C-alpha positions as CSV (number, residue, x, y, z in Angstrom):
1,M,108.6,120.1,52.7
2,S,107.9,116.8,51.0
3,E,104.8,114.7,51.8
4,T,104.9,111.4,53.6
5,T,102.2,108.9,54.6
6,S,104.4,107.0,57.0
7,N,104.3,107.9,60.7
8,E,108.0,106.8,60.9
9,G,109.1,109.5,58.5
10,D,111.0,112.7,59.3
11,S,108.5,115.1,57.7
12,P,104.8,115.7,58.5
13,T,102.1,115.3,55.9
14,P,101.1,118.9,55.0
15,A,98.1,120.2,56.9
16,D,95.0,120.0,54.9
17,A,93.6,123.5,54.4
18,D,90.8,122.2,52.1
19,N,89.1,120.5,55.0
20,T,89.1,123.3,57.5
21,S,86.1,125.4,56.6
22,T,83.6,123.2,58.6
23,R,86.0,122.2,61.4
24,P,84.6,123.1,64.9
25,Q,86.6,125.9,66.5
26,S,86.5,124.1,69.9
27,H,89.8,122.5,68.8
28,T,93.1,124.1,69.7
29,C,96.4,124.2,67.9
30,S,98.7,121.3,68.9
31,G,101.9,123.2,68.0
32,R,104.2,122.8,71.0
33,L,105.0,126.5,71.4
34,C,101.9,128.0,69.6
35,P,101.2,131.5,71.0
36,H,97.5,131.0,70.1
37,K,97.0,127.6,71.8
38,D,94.7,128.9,74.5
39,R,93.0,131.7,72.6
40,N,89.7,131.8,70.7
41,R,90.4,131.8,67.0
42,T,88.5,133.7,64.2
43,T,90.2,131.7,61.4
44,P,89.9,127.9,60.9
45,L,92.6,125.6,62.0
46,Q,94.1,123.1,59.5
47,S,93.9,119.4,60.2
48,C,96.6,116.9,59.6
49,A,96.0,115.6,56.1
50,R,96.7,112.0,57.2
51,C,94.7,111.4,60.4
52,H,92.4,114.4,60.4
53,T,92.3,114.4,64.2
54,T,95.0,116.9,65.1
55,Y,94.9,120.6,64.3
56,Y,97.4,123.4,63.6
57,C,97.6,127.1,62.8
58,G,99.8,126.2,59.9
59,R,103.0,124.5,58.9
60,D,105.3,126.0,61.5
61,C,103.1,124.7,64.3
62,Q,102.7,121.4,62.6
63,K,106.5,121.0,62.3
64,S,107.0,121.8,65.9
65,H,104.6,119.0,66.9
66,W,105.9,116.4,64.5
67,E,108.4,114.9,67.1
68,V,105.4,113.6,69.0
69,H,102.7,113.4,66.3
70,K,104.7,111.2,63.9
71,H,104.3,108.3,66.5
72,Q,100.5,109.0,66.9
73,C,99.5,109.8,63.4
74,V,97.6,106.9,61.8
75,S,95.5,106.8,58.7
76,A,91.9,108.1,59.2
77,D,90.5,104.7,58.3
78,T,92.4,103.0,61.1
79,P,89.8,101.5,63.5
80,R,89.1,103.7,66.5
81,H,87.5,102.6,69.8
82,S,86.1,105.3,71.9
83,V,85.8,104.5,75.6
84,T,82.9,106.6,76.9
85,E,82.0,104.5,80.0
86,L,84.3,105.9,82.8
87,T,85.5,102.6,84.2
88,V,88.8,100.8,84.0
89,R,86.9,97.7,83.0
90,A,85.6,99.5,79.9
91,I,89.2,100.4,78.9
92,Q,90.3,96.8,79.4
93,S,87.4,95.6,77.2
94,A,88.3,98.1,74.4
95,I,91.9,96.8,74.6
96,H,90.7,93.2,74.3
97,E,88.5,94.0,71.3
98,A,91.0,96.1,69.5
99,G,93.4,94.8,66.9
100,P,97.1,95.5,66.8
101,G,97.7,99.1,65.5
102,D,94.1,100.3,66.4
103,V,93.4,103.6,68.2
104,I,91.8,103.7,71.6
105,V,90.4,107.1,72.5
106,L,89.8,108.0,76.2
107,S,87.2,110.7,77.0
108,E,87.5,113.5,79.5
109,G,86.9,112.4,83.1
110,L,88.1,109.9,85.7
111,Y,88.2,106.2,84.8
112,E,88.0,104.2,88.1
113,G,88.3,100.6,89.0
114,N,89.9,98.4,91.7
115,E,91.7,96.2,89.2
116,I,94.9,95.9,87.2
117,L,94.7,97.5,83.7
118,T,96.9,95.6,81.2
119,I,98.0,96.8,77.8
120,D,99.3,93.7,76.0
121,K,99.3,94.6,72.3
122,P,100.6,97.5,70.2
123,L,98.0,100.3,70.2
124,V,97.7,104.0,70.1
125,I,96.0,105.0,73.4
126,S,95.3,108.7,73.8
127,G,93.2,110.9,76.1
128,G,92.2,114.5,76.0
129,G,95.2,115.7,78.1
130,R,96.7,114.7,81.5
131,E,94.7,117.4,83.2
132,I,91.3,116.2,82.1
133,T,91.7,112.4,81.4
134,K,92.6,110.3,84.4
135,V,92.9,106.6,85.0
136,S,92.7,105.3,88.6
137,C,93.4,101.5,88.6
138,D,95.3,99.3,91.1
139,E,98.2,99.2,88.7
140,L,98.9,99.8,85.0
141,V,100.8,97.0,83.4
142,V,102.3,97.5,80.0
143,G,103.4,94.2,78.6
144,G,102.4,90.6,78.4
145,S,103.6,87.0,78.5
146,D,104.2,86.7,74.7
147,L,105.0,89.9,72.8
148,A,107.4,88.3,70.3
149,P,104.8,88.7,67.4
150,Y,104.9,92.4,68.0
151,S,108.7,92.9,68.0
152,K,108.4,95.2,64.9
153,H,105.5,97.2,66.3
154,S,105.2,100.1,68.6
155,L,102.9,101.1,71.5
156,V,101.9,104.7,72.0
157,M,100.4,106.2,75.2
158,A,99.5,109.9,75.2
159,D,97.7,112.7,77.0
160,F,96.3,111.2,80.2
161,E,97.2,110.7,83.9
162,V,97.7,107.4,85.7
163,T,97.1,107.7,89.5
164,N,98.8,104.5,90.7
165,P,102.0,102.6,89.8
166,C,102.9,101.7,86.2
167,T,105.0,98.7,85.3
168,L,106.5,98.2,81.9
169,K,107.6,94.5,81.7
170,N,108.5,92.0,79.1
171,N,108.8,94.9,76.7
172,H,109.7,93.4,73.4
173,Y,107.9,95.9,71.2
174,K,110.0,97.9,68.8
175,A,109.3,100.8,71.0
176,V,107.0,102.1,73.7
177,N,106.5,105.9,73.2
178,I,104.9,107.8,76.1
179,F,103.9,111.4,75.5
180,N,102.4,114.0,77.9
181,V,101.4,111.3,80.5
182,R,101.5,112.0,84.2
183,F,102.3,109.1,86.5
184,S,101.4,109.9,90.1
185,C,101.6,107.6,93.1
186,P,99.6,108.2,96.3
187,L,101.4,110.0,99.1
188,G,103.3,107.4,101.2
189,S,103.3,104.6,98.6
190,R,106.5,102.6,98.6
191,N,105.8,101.3,95.2
192,D,107.9,102.9,92.4
193,A,105.8,105.3,90.4
194,V,107.1,103.8,87.2
195,S,109.3,100.7,86.7
196,T,110.7,98.8,83.7
197,S,111.9,95.3,83.6
198,D,113.0,92.7,81.0
199,S,113.0,95.3,78.2
200,S,114.6,94.8,74.9
201,G,112.8,97.5,73.0
202,K,113.2,101.3,73.3
203,I,111.1,103.3,75.8
204,L,110.7,107.0,75.4
205,F,109.2,109.4,78.0
206,L,108.6,112.8,76.3
207,D,106.9,115.7,78.0
208,C,105.9,113.5,80.9
209,E,105.6,114.0,84.6
210,I,106.4,111.3,87.3
211,I,105.3,112.2,90.8
212,G,105.9,110.3,94.1
213,G,106.6,106.6,94.6
214,G,109.4,104.9,96.5
215,D,111.6,105.7,93.5
216,G,110.1,107.9,90.8
217,L,111.5,105.7,87.9
218,C,113.2,102.3,88.5
219,I,114.9,101.2,85.2
220,G,115.4,97.5,84.7
221,G,116.5,97.4,81.1
222,D,118.4,99.3,78.4
223,G,117.0,101.7,75.9
224,V,115.2,104.2,78.2
225,N,115.3,107.8,77.1
226,L,113.7,110.7,79.0
227,K,113.2,114.1,77.3
228,R,111.5,117.2,78.7
229,T,110.3,115.1,81.6
230,C,109.9,116.2,85.2
231,I,110.4,113.7,88.1
232,R,109.6,115.0,91.6
233,N,108.7,114.1,95.2
234,A,109.8,110.4,95.2
235,Q,110.5,109.1,98.7
236,F,114.0,108.0,97.8
237,R,115.5,108.6,94.3
238,G,114.2,110.3,91.2
239,I,115.8,107.6,89.0
240,F,117.3,104.3,90.2
241,S,119.0,102.1,87.6
242,R,121.5,99.4,86.9
243,H,121.2,100.1,83.2
244,H,122.4,102.8,80.9
245,F,119.9,105.5,80.0
246,V,119.6,109.0,78.5
247,V,118.2,112.2,80.0
248,E,117.6,115.4,77.9
249,D,116.2,118.6,79.3
250,V,115.0,116.7,82.4
251,T,114.1,118.1,85.8
252,I,114.4,116.0,89.0
253,S,113.6,117.7,92.3
254,G,112.1,117.3,95.7
255,C,113.1,113.6,96.2
256,G,113.8,112.3,99.7
257,G,117.3,110.9,98.7
258,Y,118.7,112.4,95.6
259,G,118.1,112.8,91.9
260,I,119.8,109.8,90.2
261,K,121.5,106.6,91.4
262,G,122.8,104.4,88.6
263,T,125.8,102.1,88.3
264,A,125.8,101.7,84.5
265,G,125.9,105.4,83.9
266,W,123.8,107.7,81.8
267,D,124.1,110.3,79.1
268,E,123.1,113.9,79.7
269,K,121.9,116.1,76.8
270,G,120.4,119.5,76.7
271,K,119.9,121.4,79.9
272,N,119.1,119.1,82.8
273,R,118.3,120.2,86.3
274,I,119.0,117.2,88.5
275,Q,118.7,117.2,92.3
276,P,122.3,116.7,93.6
277,G,123.4,113.7,95.7
278,P,126.4,111.7,96.7
279,W,126.8,110.1,93.3
280,A,128.7,111.8,90.5
281,N,127.4,112.3,87.0
282,F,127.5,109.3,84.7
283,G,126.9,106.9,87.6
284,G,128.8,104.6,89.8
285,A,131.4,106.9,91.2
286,Y,131.1,105.6,94.7
287,G,130.4,101.9,93.8
288,G,128.0,99.4,95.3
289,W,124.4,99.8,96.4
């Protein structure tokens, strides 16, 4: 497979076998279906030749992860800001200091703070996994008052959990790509777990989990795509929308009302398991709200 140095390309930069001999074996393979992911290895993993931060058993595992990694893969000389202090304020400070396109690395642990955390520039923000990196803030706000300068840039969030509502507003990025993030609202909260509004750019939820909230996901703009994402235990609907969206291999269950309510319709791809309700597929069959 041909090499590429662009994270927008369709092919991964080949894994760099020359740099593996001294790599610590605490790393695990990032291949999505790797049979060795959780096993101790006796042979070195290979690192991505572009970013040197992601590891694979070989080309097959690398190719299986490229759907996600192509959005996260940045040159090894891209500025990285590690947030080691476990406070929401420390994350906000790192976002303030970072330049567009920089990488913010969250540590293992629980980041706490009774304040709103705002992401208002295109960054790559990644944790160690949604089971081990958690952010507890009053609200996570993705967007800002003037994102026009970033209309050709993308924001990436990956591998952590947010334990209060998330709002994506004034989204005029080229795209917001969200991978392996868990959004969980406290039991009894009437706030939507995730909501989008005034969005002109694309929003992708891939391998995510949305738990609780009044509605699990309230969609207030076009361009939303959910793939291999689970929505469960919302008080009312799993998804509530007046805008067209796409679901692919999505599971919606355990909601107090029903799986989806949407008047503008939606496209279903792959194998979806959506909690049934009074509305027909592709929305709006019974009209009104």
